[in-house]
C-alpha positions as CSV (number, residue, x, y, z in Angstrom):
1,M,-21.7,-25.4,5.6
2,T,-19.7,-25.1,8.7
3,H,-17.9,-22.0,9.7
4,Q,-14.5,-23.6,8.7
5,E,-15.9,-24.6,5.3
6,A,-17.1,-21.5,4.7
7,A,-14.2,-19.6,5.6
8,I,-11.9,-21.7,3.4
9,G,-14.6,-21.3,0.6
10,K,-14.1,-17.6,0.9
11,Q,-10.3,-17.7,1.1
12,R,-10.4,-19.9,-2.2
13,Y,-12.7,-17.3,-4.0
14,D,-10.7,-14.5,-2.9
15,L,-7.6,-16.2,-4.3
16,E,-9.4,-16.8,-7.7
17,T,-10.7,-13.3,-8.1
18,S,-7.8,-11.6,-7.0
19,F,-5.9,-13.7,-9.8
20,Q,-8.4,-12.8,-12.2
21,N,-8.1,-8.8,-11.1
22,R,-4.4,-9.2,-11.7
23,L,-4.9,-10.7,-15.1
24,R,-7.2,-7.8,-16.3
25,Q,-4.8,-5.2,-14.7
26,S,-2.1,-6.7,-16.4
27,F,-3.2,-7.8,-19.9
28,G,-6.9,-6.6,-20.2
29,Q,-6.3,-2.8,-20.5
30,D,-4.9,-0.4,-22.8
31,Q,-2.6,2.7,-21.9
32,Q,-5.5,4.7,-20.7
33,A,-6.8,1.9,-18.2
34,K,-9.8,1.4,-20.5
35,P,-10.9,-2.5,-20.5
36,L,-10.1,-4.4,-23.6
37,G,-12.6,-7.2,-23.2
38,T,-13.6,-9.5,-20.3
39,L,-12.4,-12.7,-19.1
40,N,-13.6,-15.7,-21.0
41,N,-14.4,-19.1,-18.8
42,K,-11.1,-20.7,-19.6
43,A,-9.2,-17.4,-18.2
44,Q,-11.7,-17.1,-15.4
45,A,-10.6,-20.8,-14.6
46,W,-7.1,-19.7,-14.7
47,W,-5.7,-22.7,-11.9
48,E,-7.1,-25.2,-14.4
49,Q,-4.9,-24.1,-17.2
50,S,-1.3,-24.3,-18.3
51,L,0.5,-21.1,-18.8
52,N,0.2,-21.4,-22.4
53,E,-3.3,-22.2,-22.4
54,L,-4.0,-19.1,-20.1
55,G,-2.0,-17.2,-22.7
56,D,-4.2,-18.3,-25.5
57,A,-7.4,-17.4,-23.2
58,L,-5.9,-14.0,-22.6
59,K,-5.2,-13.5,-26.3
60,T,-9.0,-14.4,-27.0
61,S,-10.4,-12.3,-23.9
62,F,-8.9,-9.2,-24.9
63,K,-8.2,-9.6,-28.4
64,L,-4.5,-9.4,-28.2
65,A,-2.1,-9.7,-31.1
66,A,-0.4,-12.7,-29.5
67,N,-0.5,-15.0,-26.7
68,P,1.2,-12.9,-24.0
69,F,3.4,-15.8,-22.5
70,K,4.8,-16.3,-25.8
71,K,7.4,-13.6,-24.9
72,P,10.0,-15.4,-22.8
73,Q,10.7,-12.7,-20.5
74,T,6.4,-12.7,-19.6
75,A,6.5,-16.2,-19.1
76,D,9.2,-16.4,-16.7
77,E,7.7,-13.5,-14.7
78,W,4.3,-15.3,-14.6
79,E,5.3,-19.2,-14.4
80,S,6.1,-19.5,-10.9
81,Y,3.6,-16.9,-9.4
82,L,1.0,-19.0,-11.6
83,E,2.2,-22.2,-9.9
84,E,2.5,-20.8,-6.7
85,K,-1.2,-19.6,-6.7
86,R,-2.4,-22.7,-8.5
87,S,-0.9,-24.6,-5.8
88,A,-2.7,-22.7,-3.1
89,V,-6.2,-23.1,-4.7
90,Q,-5.5,-26.9,-4.9
91,S,-4.6,-27.0,-1.3
92,L,-7.9,-25.0,-0.5
93,T,-9.9,-27.2,-2.6
94,K,-8.6,-30.3,-1.1
95,Q,-9.1,-28.8,2.4
96,L,-12.7,-28.2,1.4
97,A,-12.9,-31.9,0.0
98,D,-11.6,-33.1,3.3
99,A,-14.0,-31.2,5.6
100,E,-17.2,-32.4,3.3
101,H,-16.1,-35.9,3.7
102,E,-15.6,-35.6,7.5
103,I,-19.3,-34.1,7.6
104,N,-20.8,-36.8,5.4
105,Q,-19.1,-39.3,7.9
106,R,-20.5,-38.1,10.8
107,V,-24.0,-37.8,9.5
108,F,-23.5,-41.4,8.2
109,Q,-22.7,-42.7,11.6
110,L,-25.4,-40.4,13.4
111,Y,-28.4,-42.2,11.2
112,N,-26.6,-45.5,11.5
113,L,-26.3,-45.9,7.6
114,T,-25.2,-49.1,6.0
115,A,-22.4,-49.2,3.6
116,D,-25.2,-49.9,0.8
117,E,-27.2,-47.0,2.0
118,I,-24.1,-44.7,2.0
119,A,-23.4,-46.2,-1.7
120,L,-27.0,-45.1,-3.0
121,L,-27.0,-41.9,-1.3
122,M,-23.9,-40.9,-2.7
123,K,-24.7,-42.0,-6.1
124,E,-27.9,-39.8,-6.0
125,V,-25.9,-37.0,-4.5
126,E,-23.5,-37.2,-7.7
127,H,-26.4,-36.7,-10.2
């Protein structure tokens, strides 16, 4: 992993976890700031969820009476924020994939791999 990839990976991780912390702070505490539960896997992967799916995950995670985004005002407040942060995660993910592809191409050239060798290698790496 290059320094650039590490920096992008850290930036993506920080973005993901800061949003998770915001979810905990906004929906996962009682009046005395006591945790109501922990984020389930869907809520932890918030960038993969629609607003409604995320709300359902929060309801389950924190044992809420209802999906918090069923309230129009809450949904309006969170929808653009979620989309902004989701776009940022997607952008960083693409940057990581592009950097990985560039490194792979350099390695393939360095070892003078044929198209068949590259295809075989990529097939093995997928598993």
